[in-house]
C-alpha positions in Angstrom: -72.0 24.7 29.7 -70.4 25.5 33.1 -68.6 22.8 35.1 -69.6 21.2 38.3 -67.3 22.3 41.3 -68.2 19.0 43.1 -67.9 16.8 39.9 -64.2 18.5 39.0 -63.0 17.9 42.5 -64.6 14.7 42.7 -62.4 13.5 39.4 -59.6 14.9 40.7 -59.5 13.6 44.1 -60.1 10.4 42.4 -57.3 10.6 40.0 -54.9 11.3 42.8 -55.8 8.6 45.0 -55.6 6.3 42.1 -51.9 7.4 41.5 -51.1 7.5 44.5 -52.5 4.0 45.5 -51.4 2.1 42.0 -48.2 4.2 41.2 -46.6 4.6 44.5 -48.1 1.6 46.5 -49.4 3.3 49.3 -51.7 1.8 51.6 -52.1 4.3 54.3 -55.0 6.0 56.0 -54.5 9.4 54.3 -55.0 7.6 50.9 -58.1 6.0 51.9 -59.2 9.2 53.2 -58.6 11.1 49.8 -60.9 8.3 48.7 -63.6 8.7 51.1 -63.6 12.7 50.5 -64.0 12.0 46.6 -66.8 10.0 46.9 -68.4 12.3 49.2 -67.8 15.4 46.7 -69.3 13.1 44.0 -72.7 12.2 45.9 -72.5 15.8 46.5 -72.7 16.3 43.3 -75.5 13.9 42.4 -77.7 15.4 44.9 -77.4 19.0 44.6 -80.3 20.7 43.7 -79.2 22.0 40.0 -82.4 24.5 39.6 -81.9 28.0 39.8 -84.0 30.8 40.3 
Protein backbone atom coordinates (compact mmCIF):
# COMPACT_ATOMS: atom_id res chain seq x y z
CA UNK A 1 0.00 0.00 0.00
CA UNK A 2 1.47 3.31 -1.06
CA UNK A 3 1.48 6.42 1.07
CA UNK A 4 -0.76 9.23 -0.06
CA UNK A 5 1.35 12.38 -0.48
CA UNK A 6 -1.37 14.77 0.71
CA UNK A 7 -1.89 12.76 3.89
CA UNK A 8 1.82 12.49 4.66
CA UNK A 9 2.44 16.19 4.07
CA UNK A 10 -0.54 17.21 6.18
CA UNK A 11 0.52 14.98 9.07
CA UNK A 12 4.08 16.36 8.97
CA UNK A 13 2.81 19.93 8.92
CA UNK A 14 0.47 19.24 11.83
CA UNK A 15 3.33 17.74 13.84
CA UNK A 16 5.57 20.74 13.10
CA UNK A 17 2.76 23.12 14.07
CA UNK A 18 2.12 21.31 17.36
CA UNK A 19 5.84 21.28 18.22
CA UNK A 20 6.32 24.96 17.52
CA UNK A 21 3.11 26.01 19.25
CA UNK A 22 3.39 23.81 22.34
CA UNK A 23 7.13 23.43 22.87
CA UNK A 24 8.41 26.81 21.76
CA UNK A 25 5.35 28.81 22.87
CA UNK A 26 5.34 30.68 19.61
CA UNK A 27 2.06 32.29 18.60
CA UNK A 28 2.91 33.99 15.35
CA UNK A 29 1.13 34.28 12.05
CA UNK A 30 3.60 31.87 10.44
CA UNK A 31 2.70 29.06 12.84
CA UNK A 32 -0.99 29.46 12.15
CA UNK A 33 -0.38 29.59 8.43
CA UNK A 34 1.39 26.25 8.78
CA UNK A 35 -1.72 24.85 10.44
CA UNK A 36 -3.89 26.24 7.66
CA UNK A 37 -1.72 24.63 4.98
CA UNK A 38 -1.83 21.31 6.84
CA UNK A 39 -5.61 21.42 7.01
CA UNK A 40 -5.83 22.28 3.32
CA UNK A 41 -3.59 19.37 2.38
CA UNK A 42 -5.65 17.04 4.58
CA UNK A 43 -8.91 18.18 2.98
CA UNK A 44 -7.29 17.77 -0.43
CA UNK A 45 -6.42 14.21 0.53
CA UNK A 46 -10.01 13.50 1.56
CA UNK A 47 -11.70 14.93 -1.53
CA UNK A 48 -9.21 13.70 -4.09
CA UNK A 49 -10.50 11.08 -6.49
CA UNK A 50 -8.64 7.84 -5.78
CA UNK A 51 -9.83 5.85 -8.77
CA UNK A 52 -7.19 4.82 -11.25
CA UNK A 53 -7.72 4.21 -14.93
